[in-house]
A tleap script that builds the chain and sets N, CA, C and O, in Angstrom:
source leaprc.protein.ff14SB
mol = sequence {
  NMET LYS PRO GLN ASN ALA ILE ALA TRP PRO
  LEU LEU GLU ASP GLY GLN VAL TRP GLN MET
  ASN GLU THR THR CYS ARG ILE GLY GLN LEU
  GLY LYS LYS LEU VAL HIE TYR ILE LEU PHE
  LYS GLY GLN PRO THR GLN ASN ALA PRO LEU
  VAL THR ASN LYS GLU VAL LEU THR LYS TYR
  LEU GLN GLU MET LYS ALA VAL LEU VAL GLN
  GLY GLN LYS PHE ALA GLY CSER
}
set mol.1.N position { 65.074 249.420 0.876 }
set mol.1.CA position { 64.890 248.377 1.861 }
set mol.1.C position { 65.138 248.911 3.261 }
set mol.1.O position { 66.060 249.695 3.488 }
set mol.2.N position { 64.314 248.482 4.183 }
set mol.2.CA position { 64.490 248.871 5.571 }
set mol.2.C position { 65.494 247.947 6.238 }
set mol.2.O position { 65.507 246.745 5.973 }
set mol.3.N position { 66.337 248.502 7.104 }
set mol.3.CA position { 67.199 247.627 7.897 }
set mol.3.C position { 66.337 246.771 8.821 }
set mol.3.O position { 65.322 247.243 9.333 }
set mol.4.N position { 66.727 245.532 9.034 }
set mol.4.CA position { 65.910 244.625 9.838 }
set mol.4.C position { 65.924 244.960 11.319 }
set mol.4.O position { 65.008 244.569 12.042 }
set mol.5.N position { 66.928 245.666 11.784 }
set mol.5.CA position { 67.001 245.994 13.205 }
set mol.5.C position { 66.505 247.411 13.496 }
set mol.5.O position { 66.755 247.933 14.582 }
set mol.6.N position { 65.806 248.044 12.545 }
set mol.6.CA position { 65.302 249.402 12.750 }
set mol.6.C position { 64.150 249.388 13.755 }
set mol.6.O position { 63.295 248.503 13.723 }
set mol.7.N position { 64.141 250.370 14.637 }
set mol.7.CA position { 63.094 250.505 15.640 }
set mol.7.C position { 62.039 251.463 15.093 }
set mol.7.O position { 62.383 252.515 14.554 }
set mol.8.N position { 60.774 251.118 15.223 }
set mol.8.CA position { 59.693 251.972 14.746 }
set mol.8.C position { 59.661 253.260 15.573 }
set mol.8.O position { 59.632 253.218 16.803 }
set mol.9.N position { 59.667 254.394 14.889 }
set mol.9.CA position { 59.618 255.690 15.553 }
set mol.9.C position { 58.153 256.068 15.735 }
set mol.9.O position { 57.370 255.913 14.798 }
set mol.10.N position { 57.754 256.558 16.908 }
set mol.10.CA position { 56.354 256.937 17.132 }
set mol.10.C position { 55.922 258.049 16.182 }
set mol.10.O position { 56.702 258.948 15.870 }
set mol.11.N position { 54.681 257.979 15.729 }
set mol.11.CA position { 54.123 259.032 14.891 }
set mol.11.C position { 53.861 260.269 15.743 }
set mol.11.O position { 53.513 260.153 16.919 }
set mol.12.N position { 54.028 261.453 15.153 }
set mol.12.CA position { 53.714 262.679 15.868 }
set mol.12.C position { 52.203 262.822 15.960 }
set mol.12.O position { 51.489 262.582 14.986 }
set mol.13.N position { 51.715 263.215 17.143 }
set mol.13.CA position { 50.292 263.429 17.370 }
set mol.13.C position { 50.097 264.618 18.295 }
set mol.13.O position { 51.000 265.004 19.039 }
set mol.14.N position { 48.887 265.200 18.234 }
set mol.14.CA position { 48.546 266.324 19.104 }
set mol.14.C position { 48.717 265.930 20.564 }
set mol.14.O position { 48.344 264.826 20.960 }
set mol.15.N position { 49.282 266.831 21.363 }
set mol.15.CA position { 49.379 266.623 22.799 }
set mol.15.C position { 50.566 265.803 23.275 }
set mol.15.O position { 50.732 265.617 24.481 }
set mol.16.N position { 51.394 265.310 22.370 }
set mol.16.CA position { 52.562 264.527 22.802 }
set mol.16.C position { 53.569 265.414 23.515 }
set mol.16.O position { 53.683 266.605 23.226 }
set mol.17.N position { 54.298 264.817 24.451 }
set mol.17.CA position { 55.371 265.511 25.166 }
set mol.17.C position { 56.636 264.683 24.983 }
set mol.17.O position { 56.665 263.497 25.309 }
set mol.18.N position { 57.684 265.320 24.458 }
set mol.18.CA position { 58.975 264.671 24.217 }
set mol.18.C position { 60.012 265.278 25.142 }
set mol.18.O position { 60.084 266.500 25.270 }
set mol.19.N position { 60.818 264.443 25.789 }
set mol.19.CA position { 61.855 264.905 26.711 }
set mol.19.C position { 63.231 264.707 26.088 }
set mol.19.O position { 63.568 263.615 25.629 }
set mol.20.N position { 64.030 265.789 26.078 }
set mol.20.CA position { 65.418 265.753 25.617 }
set mol.20.C position { 66.251 266.411 26.700 }
set mol.20.O position { 65.893 267.489 27.174 }
set mol.21.N position { 67.337 265.802 27.101 }
set mol.21.CA position { 68.216 266.353 28.141 }
set mol.21.C position { 67.459 267.262 29.088 }
set mol.21.O position { 66.721 266.767 29.940 }
set mol.22.N position { 67.612 268.584 28.972 }
set mol.22.CA position { 66.946 269.533 29.866 }
set mol.22.C position { 65.744 270.198 29.202 }
set mol.22.O position { 65.027 270.954 29.858 }
set mol.23.N position { 65.512 269.939 27.939 }
set mol.23.CA position { 64.461 270.599 27.172 }
set mol.23.C position { 63.288 269.656 26.953 }
set mol.23.O position { 63.464 268.446 26.813 }
set mol.24.N position { 62.093 270.226 26.924 }
set mol.24.CA position { 60.879 269.472 26.660 }
set mol.24.C position { 60.193 270.074 25.446 }
set mol.24.O position { 60.177 271.293 25.274 }
set mol.25.N position { 59.632 269.224 24.612 }
set mol.25.CA position { 58.906 269.655 23.423 }
set mol.25.C position { 57.473 269.168 23.548 }
set mol.25.O position { 57.241 267.969 23.704 }
set mol.26.N position { 56.515 270.072 23.481 }
set mol.26.CA position { 55.098 269.708 23.528 }
set mol.26.C position { 54.479 269.995 22.165 }
set mol.26.O position { 54.527 271.125 21.679 }
set mol.27.N position { 53.897 268.962 21.552 }
set mol.27.CA position { 53.244 269.110 20.259 }
set mol.27.C position { 51.879 269.728 20.498 }
set mol.27.O position { 51.093 269.230 21.303 }
set mol.28.N position { 51.603 270.821 19.789 }
set mol.28.CA position { 50.313 271.494 19.916 }
set mol.28.C position { 49.348 271.008 18.867 }
set mol.28.O position { 48.551 270.104 19.117 }
set mol.29.N position { 49.414 271.609 17.683 }
set mol.29.CA position { 48.540 271.220 16.589 }
set mol.29.C position { 49.347 270.553 15.499 }
set mol.29.O position { 50.498 270.910 15.248 }
set mol.30.N position { 48.736 269.591 14.861 }
set mol.30.CA position { 49.386 268.839 13.814 }
set mol.30.C position { 48.529 268.932 12.559 }
set mol.30.O position { 47.356 268.557 12.559 }
set mol.31.N position { 49.134 269.438 11.493 }
set mol.31.CA position { 48.430 269.519 10.216 }
set mol.31.C position { 48.950 268.460 9.267 }
set mol.31.O position { 49.627 267.520 9.683 }
set mol.32.N position { 48.632 268.615 7.983 }
set mol.32.CA position { 49.102 267.648 6.991 }
set mol.32.C position { 50.614 267.672 6.875 }
set mol.32.O position { 51.249 266.620 6.786 }
set mol.33.N position { 51.205 268.882 6.876 }
set mol.33.CA position { 52.653 268.996 6.720 }
set mol.33.C position { 53.330 269.799 7.815 }
set mol.33.O position { 54.538 269.671 8.015 }
set mol.34.N position { 52.577 270.625 8.529 }
set mol.34.CA position { 53.171 271.505 9.528 }
set mol.34.C position { 52.808 271.073 10.948 }
set mol.34.O position { 51.777 270.444 11.189 }
set mol.35.N position { 53.698 271.436 11.882 }
set mol.35.CA position { 53.510 271.121 13.298 }
set mol.35.C position { 53.687 272.404 14.108 }
set mol.35.O position { 54.651 273.141 13.902 }
set mol.36.N position { 52.760 272.671 15.027 }
set mol.36.CA position { 52.896 273.758 15.992 }
set mol.36.C position { 53.384 273.108 17.278 }
set mol.36.O position { 52.765 272.163 17.767 }
set mol.37.N position { 54.488 273.604 17.830 }
set mol.37.CA position { 55.057 272.994 19.031 }
set mol.37.C position { 55.681 274.067 19.909 }
set mol.37.O position { 55.939 275.185 19.461 }
set mol.38.N position { 55.919 273.709 21.167 }
set mol.38.CA position { 56.540 274.622 22.129 }
set mol.38.C position { 57.730 273.911 22.752 }
set mol.38.O position { 57.616 272.768 23.193 }
set mol.39.N position { 58.877 274.592 22.789 }
set mol.39.CA position { 60.070 274.091 23.484 }
set mol.39.C position { 60.204 274.851 24.792 }
set mol.39.O position { 60.070 276.075 24.813 }
set mol.40.N position { 60.467 274.140 25.889 }
set mol.40.CA position { 60.651 274.811 27.175 }
set mol.40.C position { 61.549 273.995 28.076 }
set mol.40.O position { 61.724 272.792 27.883 }
set mol.41.N position { 62.120 274.672 29.070 }
set mol.41.CA position { 62.924 274.030 30.107 }
set mol.41.C position { 62.157 274.159 31.410 }
set mol.41.O position { 61.601 275.219 31.698 }
set mol.42.N position { 62.119 273.103 32.195 }
set mol.42.CA position { 61.408 273.142 33.476 }
set mol.42.C position { 59.906 273.102 33.264 }
set mol.42.O position { 59.396 272.218 32.576 }
set mol.43.N position { 59.191 274.060 33.854 }
set mol.43.CA position { 57.737 274.127 33.757 }
set mol.43.C position { 57.320 274.810 32.460 }
set mol.43.O position { 57.979 275.753 32.021 }
set mol.44.N position { 56.222 274.342 31.833 }
set mol.44.CA position { 55.742 274.983 30.604 }
set mol.44.C position { 55.309 276.422 30.879 }
set mol.44.O position { 54.750 276.730 31.932 }
set mol.45.N position { 55.576 277.279 29.924 }
set mol.45.CA position { 55.194 278.680 30.033 }
set mol.45.C position { 54.260 279.023 28.877 }
set mol.45.O position { 53.941 278.160 28.060 }
set mol.46.N position { 53.831 280.254 28.806 }
set mol.46.CA position { 52.922 280.699 27.758 }
set mol.46.C position { 53.696 281.238 26.556 }
set mol.46.O position { 53.380 282.308 26.036 }
set mol.47.N position { 54.714 280.485 26.116 }
set mol.47.CA position { 55.489 280.882 24.947 }
set mol.47.C position { 54.636 280.762 23.692 }
set mol.47.O position { 53.705 279.959 23.631 }
set mol.48.N position { 54.970 281.576 22.693 }
set mol.48.CA position { 54.302 281.462 21.404 }
set mol.48.C position { 54.757 280.162 20.737 }
set mol.48.O position { 55.936 279.814 20.803 }
set mol.49.N position { 53.836 279.445 20.100 }
set mol.49.CA position { 54.228 278.185 19.462 }
set mol.49.C position { 55.125 278.417 18.251 }
set mol.49.O position { 54.996 279.417 17.544 }
set mol.50.N position { 56.026 277.482 18.030 }
set mol.50.CA position { 56.887 277.486 16.864 }
set mol.50.C position { 56.228 276.615 15.802 }
set mol.50.O position { 55.447 275.721 16.127 }
set mol.51.N position { 56.538 276.872 14.539 }
set mol.51.CA position { 55.954 276.106 13.441 }
set mol.51.C position { 57.077 275.569 12.573 }
set mol.51.O position { 58.014 276.294 12.239 }
set mol.52.N position { 56.982 274.294 12.208 }
set mol.52.CA position { 57.958 273.690 11.316 }
set mol.52.C position { 57.304 272.541 10.558 }
set mol.52.O position { 56.147 272.200 10.802 }
set mol.53.N position { 58.053 271.958 9.647 }
set mol.53.CA position { 57.617 270.811 8.864 }
set mol.53.C position { 57.688 269.565 9.731 }
set mol.53.O position { 58.579 269.455 10.572 }
set mol.54.N position { 56.764 268.618 9.544 }
set mol.54.CA position { 56.752 267.370 10.322 }
set mol.54.C position { 58.067 266.615 10.205 }
set mol.54.O position { 58.610 266.141 11.203 }
set mol.55.N position { 58.579 266.503 8.978 }
set mol.55.CA position { 59.808 265.742 8.748 }
set mol.55.C position { 60.996 266.372 9.462 }
set mol.55.O position { 61.843 265.663 10.006 }
set mol.56.N position { 61.059 267.697 9.463 }
set mol.56.CA position { 62.163 268.401 10.113 }
set mol.56.C position { 62.114 268.177 11.623 }
set mol.56.O position { 63.144 267.910 12.243 }
set mol.57.N position { 60.928 268.282 12.218 }
set mol.57.CA position { 60.800 268.088 13.666 }
set mol.57.C position { 61.107 266.645 14.057 }
set mol.57.O position { 61.771 266.402 15.064 }
set mol.58.N position { 60.625 265.686 13.263 }
set mol.58.CA position { 60.906 264.278 13.550 }
set mol.58.C position { 62.404 264.005 13.504 }
set mol.58.O position { 62.939 263.317 14.373 }
set mol.59.N position { 63.077 264.540 12.497 }
set mol.59.CA position { 64.526 264.355 12.370 }
set mol.59.C position { 65.257 264.994 13.560 }
set mol.59.O position { 66.207 264.415 14.088 }
set mol.60.N position { 64.814 266.187 13.981 }
set mol.60.CA position { 65.419 266.877 15.124 }
set mol.60.C position { 65.260 266.048 16.395 }
set mol.60.O position { 66.214 265.882 17.154 }
set mol.61.N position { 64.046 265.523 16.630 }
set mol.61.CA position { 63.799 264.718 17.823 }
set mol.61.C position { 64.652 263.452 17.820 }
set mol.61.O position { 65.151 263.034 18.865 }
set mol.62.N position { 64.818 262.846 16.653 }
set mol.62.CA position { 65.653 261.645 16.554 }
set mol.62.C position { 67.113 261.973 16.849 }
set mol.62.O position { 67.782 261.235 17.572 }
set mol.63.N position { 67.612 263.080 16.291 }
set mol.63.CA position { 69.008 263.477 16.514 }
set mol.63.C position { 69.270 263.816 17.974 }
set mol.63.O position { 70.353 263.541 18.493 }
set mol.64.N position { 68.283 264.412 18.640 }
set mol.64.CA position { 68.434 264.782 20.043 }
set mol.64.C position { 68.123 263.611 20.980 }
set mol.64.O position { 68.189 263.757 22.200 }
set mol.65.N position { 67.785 262.451 20.410 }
set mol.65.CA position { 67.465 261.245 21.177 }
set mol.65.C position { 66.342 261.513 22.178 }
set mol.65.O position { 66.427 261.153 23.352 }
set mol.66.N position { 65.290 262.156 21.677 }
set mol.66.CA position { 64.136 262.494 22.503 }
set mol.66.C position { 63.381 261.237 22.906 }
set mol.66.O position { 63.348 260.249 22.173 }
set mol.67.N position { 62.773 261.297 24.091 }
set mol.67.CA position { 61.984 260.191 24.624 }
set mol.67.C position { 60.548 260.671 24.770 }
set mol.67.O position { 60.292 261.722 25.358 }
set mol.68.N position { 59.617 259.895 24.232 }
set mol.68.CA position { 58.202 260.221 24.339 }
set mol.68.C position { 57.729 259.895 25.749 }
set mol.68.O position { 57.768 258.738 26.168 }
set mol.69.N position { 57.275 260.926 26.495 }
set mol.69.CA position { 56.874 260.705 27.882 }
set mol.69.C position { 55.376 260.800 28.085 }
set mol.69.O position { 54.874 260.385 29.130 }
set mol.70.N position { 54.642 261.338 27.108 }
set mol.70.CA position { 53.189 261.440 27.228 }
set mol.70.C position { 52.583 261.307 25.841 }
set mol.70.O position { 53.122 261.848 24.875 }
set mol.71.N position { 51.476 260.599 25.730 }
set mol.71.CA position { 50.806 260.415 24.454 }
set mol.71.C position { 51.448 259.332 23.619 }
set mol.71.O position { 51.567 259.469 22.401 }
set mol.72.N position { 51.868 258.240 24.274 }
set mol.72.CA position { 52.602 257.182 23.573 }
set mol.72.C position { 51.685 256.402 22.643 }
set mol.72.O position { 50.744 255.736 23.075 }
set mol.73.N position { 51.989 256.504 21.349 }
set mol.73.CA position { 51.312 255.714 20.335 }
set mol.73.C position { 52.322 255.444 19.248 }
set mol.73.O position { 52.906 256.376 18.695 }
set mol.74.N position { 52.536 254.179 18.932 }
set mol.74.CA position { 53.595 253.804 18.004 }
set mol.74.C position { 53.025 253.482 16.636 }
set mol.74.O position { 51.856 253.122 16.500 }
set mol.75.N position { 53.882 253.619 15.613 }
set mol.75.CA position { 53.495 253.407 14.229 }
set mol.75.C position { 52.968 252.003 13.997 }
set mol.75.O position { 52.075 251.825 13.167 }
set mol.76.N position { 53.475 251.015 14.683 }
set mol.76.CA position { 53.069 249.637 14.495 }
set mol.76.C position { 51.787 249.263 15.220 }
set mol.76.O position { 51.288 248.151 15.042 }
set mol.77.N position { 51.238 250.162 16.033 }
set mol.77.CA position { 50.053 249.834 16.841 }
set mol.77.C position { 48.786 250.022 16.055 }
set mol.77.O position { 47.695 249.792 16.578 }
savepdb mol mol.pdb
quit
């Protein structure tokens, strides 16, 4: 059962930008289970993308209290 006061977490999508404290996460490519993303501070650089599981990245963003600043689309929409 879902708690009644749970807030819908936005689905991960290509091109989203998430802001956490001083770090920014930009979602690159999204597959069925894997996500290519870049973490950076300040201005984006030409860093190599990191790869992880969708569930792991979503959990990390939730723990870091990330805020979606670009590409806002919510699960309930």
